Backbone as ProteinMPNN parsed JSONL, in Angstrom:
{"seq_chain_A": "XXXXXXXXXXXXXXXXXXXXXXXXXXXXXXXXXXXXXXXXXXXXXXXXXXXXXXXXXXXXXXXX", "coords_chain_A": {"N_chain_A": [[0.855, -1.18, 0.0], [0.622, 2.134, -0.896], [1.85, 5.246, 0.354], [-0.329, 7.836, 0.722], [0.224, 10.42, 1.38], [2.808, 10.946, 0.818], [5.322, 12.893, -0.615], [5.831, 13.496, -4.014], [7.269, 15.32, -5.357], [10.412, 16.688, -6.293], [12.979, 17.631, -4.052], [14.284, 20.959, -3.582], [17.554, 21.775, -4.781], [20.767, 22.627, -3.323], [22.034, 24.506, -4.911], [19.884, 25.677, -6.273], [18.639, 26.854, -4.108], [20.547, 28.783, -3.349], [20.473, 30.332, -5.658], [17.863, 31.314, -5.553], [18.07, 32.811, -3.205], [19.957, 34.713, -4.046], [18.475, 36.075, -6.041], [16.426, 37.113, -4.412], [17.861, 38.865, -2.747], [18.853, 40.639, -4.678], [16.474, 41.739, -5.779], [15.438, 42.895, -3.453], [17.374, 44.836, -2.969], [17.073, 46.485, -5.237], [14.436, 47.403, -4.871], [14.792, 48.75, -2.439], [16.647, 50.76, -3.227], [15.131, 52.105, -5.17], [13.085, 53.1, -3.626], [14.166, 54.544, -1.439], [16.437, 55.97, -2.171], [17.792, 59.09, -2.369], [19.435, 60.683, -3.915], [21.881, 60.483, -2.741], [23.505, 58.242, -3.328], [23.745, 58.507, -6.051], [24.95, 60.923, -6.673], [26.778, 61.98, -8.518], [25.597, 61.427, -10.908], [23.027, 62.615, -12.396], [21.16, 61.548, -14.147], [20.782, 58.895, -13.359], [19.64, 59.37, -10.873], [17.218, 60.524, -11.661], [16.077, 58.336, -12.972], [15.664, 56.597, -10.798], [13.861, 58.192, -9.432], [11.681, 58.259, -11.216], [11.106, 55.548, -11.133], [10.123, 55.34, -8.556], [7.653, 56.657, -8.818], [6.45, 54.897, -10.651], [6.29, 52.548, -9.128], [4.591, 53.376, -7.155], [5.446, 54.615, -4.811], [5.372, 57.24, -2.455], [6.956, 60.318, -3.048], [7.154, 63.056, -3.188]], "CA_chain_A": [[0.0, 0.0, 0.0], [1.444, 3.337, -0.991], [1.515, 6.338, 1.255], [-1.007, 8.893, -0.04], [0.738, 11.73, 1.776], [4.217, 11.06, 0.447], [5.556, 13.886, -1.655], [6.528, 12.998, -5.199], [8.048, 16.418, -5.922], [11.823, 16.682, -5.921], [13.382, 18.72, -3.151], [15.217, 21.883, -4.241], [18.974, 21.551, -4.494], [21.453, 23.74, -2.672], [22.29, 25.506, -5.942], [18.622, 26.391, -6.489], [18.429, 27.681, -2.925], [21.42, 29.957, -3.452], [19.967, 31.164, -6.751], [16.68, 32.017, -5.035], [18.561, 33.816, -2.255], [20.567, 35.783, -4.833], [17.402, 36.872, -6.637], [15.735, 37.832, -3.35], [18.717, 39.986, -2.344], [18.894, 41.599, -5.781], [15.188, 42.443, -5.831], [15.34, 43.728, -2.253], [18.255, 45.99, -3.181], [16.448, 47.363, -6.232], [13.287, 48.063, -4.242], [15.33, 49.702, -1.467], [17.207, 51.906, -3.942], [14.061, 52.854, -5.831], [12.198, 53.748, -2.663], [14.804, 55.406, -0.443], [17.581, 56.706, -2.706], [17.427, 60.498, -2.545], [20.543, 61.397, -4.546], [23.127, 60.251, -2.008], [24.325, 57.263, -4.039], [23.883, 58.893, -7.459], [25.224, 62.36, -6.668], [27.493, 62.374, -9.723], [24.859, 61.017, -12.099], [21.633, 63.036, -12.267], [20.293, 60.685, -14.948], [20.438, 57.753, -12.503], [18.701, 59.867, -9.867], [15.916, 60.686, -12.313], [15.531, 57.0, -13.203], [15.132, 56.128, -9.516], [12.69, 59.013, -9.135], [10.59, 57.746, -12.049], [10.753, 54.217, -10.634], [9.264, 55.557, -7.386], [6.303, 56.932, -9.313], [5.946, 53.684, -11.265], [5.968, 51.582, -8.066], [3.587, 53.926, -6.253], [6.004, 55.176, -3.588], [5.28, 58.701, -2.393], [8.292, 60.907, -2.987], [7.039, 64.512, -2.979]], "C_chain_A": [[0.9, 1.242, 0.0], [0.938, 4.403, -0.018], [0.905, 7.474, 0.434], [-0.433, 10.278, 0.242], [2.209, 11.92, 1.436], [4.355, 12.044, -0.711], [6.316, 13.255, -2.817], [7.369, 14.095, -5.847], [9.487, 16.342, -5.42], [12.117, 17.861, -5.004], [14.341, 19.65, -3.889], [16.659, 21.588, -3.834], [19.561, 22.783, -3.83], [21.706, 24.874, -3.674], [21.021, 26.325, -6.217], [18.304, 27.293, -5.312], [19.275, 28.939, -2.964], [20.972, 30.896, -4.567], [18.752, 31.961, -6.286], [17.089, 33.103, -4.048], [19.188, 34.996, -2.991], [19.516, 36.683, -5.469], [16.675, 37.689, -5.579], [16.555, 39.043, -2.892], [18.783, 41.059, -3.427], [17.607, 42.411, -5.846], [14.997, 43.338, -4.623], [16.192, 44.986, -2.404], [17.642, 46.981, -4.159], [15.267, 48.109, -5.622], [13.756, 49.083, -3.218], [15.856, 50.945, -2.174], [16.121, 52.752, -4.592], [13.216, 53.614, -4.831], [12.898, 54.757, -1.763], [15.992, 56.207, -0.962], [17.149, 58.133, -3.018], [18.573, 61.314, -3.144], [21.874, 61.155, -3.874], [24.056, 59.301, -2.78], [24.58, 57.656, -5.489], [24.182, 60.378, -7.598], [25.92, 62.823, -7.948], [26.745, 62.074, -11.008], [23.388, 61.402, -11.971], [20.664, 62.184, -13.082], [19.853, 59.488, -14.113], [19.445, 58.183, -11.43], [17.299, 60.018, -10.462], [15.264, 59.337, -12.613], [14.951, 56.419, -11.915], [13.872, 56.895, -9.14], [11.477, 58.533, -9.939], [10.148, 56.36, -11.606], [9.868, 54.331, -9.401], [7.832, 55.805, -7.827], [5.674, 55.668, -9.901], [5.509, 52.664, -10.208], [4.959, 52.101, -7.053], [4.12, 54.436, -4.939], [5.812, 56.675, -3.575], [6.686, 59.296, -2.283], [8.261, 62.432, -2.865], [5.597, 64.91, -2.957]], "O_chain_A": [[1.82, 1.36, 0.81], [-0.233, 4.437, 0.362], [1.561, 8.014, -0.457], [-0.586, 11.196, -0.563], [2.785, 12.963, 1.744], [3.579, 12.01, -1.666], [7.317, 12.567, -2.62], [8.108, 13.823, -6.793], [9.741, 15.978, -4.272], [11.565, 18.949, -5.171], [15.123, 19.197, -4.724], [16.939, 21.205, -2.698], [18.935, 23.841, -3.781], [21.605, 26.051, -3.33], [21.095, 27.544, -6.377], [17.758, 28.381, -5.493], [18.795, 30.029, -2.654], [21.078, 32.115, -4.436], [18.629, 33.147, -6.591], [16.52, 34.194, -4.054], [18.98, 36.148, -2.611], [19.643, 37.907, -5.443], [16.34, 38.848, -5.825], [16.002, 40.121, -2.674], [18.771, 42.253, -3.125], [17.648, 43.636, -5.957], [14.449, 44.433, -4.749], [15.774, 46.075, -2.011], [17.69, 48.19, -3.93], [15.115, 49.312, -5.833], [13.186, 50.17, -3.128], [15.548, 52.065, -1.766], [16.189, 53.981, -4.564], [12.681, 54.674, -5.158], [12.279, 55.741, -1.359], [16.507, 57.059, -0.237], [16.25, 58.357, -3.829], [18.665, 62.517, -2.9], [22.906, 61.584, -4.39], [25.26, 59.543, -2.866], [25.541, 57.18, -6.094], [23.716, 61.02, -8.54], [25.678, 63.936, -8.414], [27.211, 62.429, -12.09], [22.583, 60.605, -11.49], [19.481, 62.103, -12.752], [18.684, 59.103, -14.149], [18.514, 57.444, -11.112], [16.309, 59.671, -9.818], [14.044, 59.202, -12.521], [13.877, 55.82, -11.931], [12.929, 56.323, -8.594], [10.377, 58.417, -9.399], [8.966, 56.024, -11.686], [8.962, 53.519, -9.21], [6.899, 55.225, -7.27], [4.494, 55.4, -9.674], [4.486, 51.998, -10.367], [4.516, 51.352, -6.183], [3.338, 54.677, -4.019], [6.064, 57.332, -4.585], [7.506, 58.814, -1.502], [9.261, 63.033, -2.473], [5.283, 66.089, -2.793]]}, "name": "protein", "num_of_chains": 1, "seq": "XXXXXXXXXXXXXXXXXXXXXXXXXXXXXXXXXXXXXXXXXXXXXXXXXXXXXXXXXXXXXXXX"}
């Protein structure tokens, strides 16, 4: 008799776990920069500051 509750799905490998962690950190960094960057990190590049500013509007973050 087979176990009805046994999982047939393969468990994620360590490499897949690290890949998921890398993506989570990357996305968290992008969201942090888009929401809280006020020119401090992009002081020498006004174009980058404007891109972050537009990203705030696109994501719905209040900025002014």
